[in-house]
N, C-alpha and C positions, 0 to 999 in steps of 0.2 A: 504494500500500500504506500502511496506517496501523498504528499500534501503540498498545496500551493496557495498562497494568499493573494487576495485582490481587494480592491476598494471600489464600491459603487457610489456614485455621486448623483445628487438630484438637487432641485431648488431648495429642498428642506434640509439638506446636509449630506453627510457621508456615512457609509456603513463599511466596517471592516469585515471581511469574509475570509474563511479558510476552507479550501476544498477538503472534504473528508474522504470522499469516494466517488469514482466515476465508473459506471457500467456503460461501455461504449454503445451509443445509439439507444440506450434504455433509461438510465438514471443518472442524476447528478445530485450529490449531497454536499451541502456546505453550511458552515456556521454563519450566523447573522448577528453581529455585535454592534450596537449603537445606542447611545443614550441610556445605558444601563440595562438594555435588553439583550439577552443572550439566548438564541434559539437556533434551530436547524431548519434549513429550507431544503425540500426535496422536490426535484422536477422529475416526472416520469413521462416518458414518451412511449406511446403504444401505436403500432401501425394497424390501421383498420382498412376495410375495403373502400371506405370513402376518403381515406387520407390519414395523415397523422393526427393523433389526439394527445394533447399535453395536459398534465395534471400537476398542480402545485400544492404543496402542503408545507405549512410553517408550524413547527411543533416545539415543545419544550418550554412554553411560557410558565415560569414558576409563579407561585402565588404573589410574591413581592414584585413581579414584573407586569401586573395586569394593566398598568398604564400604557404599555406598548400595544396591547390588543386592539384598541380603537384605531391606532395608526395603521396597523397591518390590515384591518378590515376596510379602511378607507383607501389605503395606498395601492394594494394589489389590484382592485378593480380599475383604478386609473391606469396602472401599468398595462393591464391587458387591453384596455380600450386603445391606448397608444400603439401597442403592438399590433392590434388588428388593423389599424390605419396604415402602419408601415407595411405589413404583409399584403394589404390590398393593392398597394402601389407596385408591388413586385410582379403581380399577375400580368 
């Protein structure tokens, strides 16, 4: 197993991440650490007859980190809306 760090930036700030595991063309697991929140993000890619299906899960919110939950609930839908716009331009 190998590990690699990266940093995500947006208008609200930055997130330090550390790749935990990669399953080629299937899964990506990485830590998400910002503003006292430490969790794990998992991306899962499944190939279907209608095309690829992606699933995102952010887990590991401790009881003392509940302030980060509203940010995640609001932030990920915005991210996916932006991603859909970008992907639509590729077609």
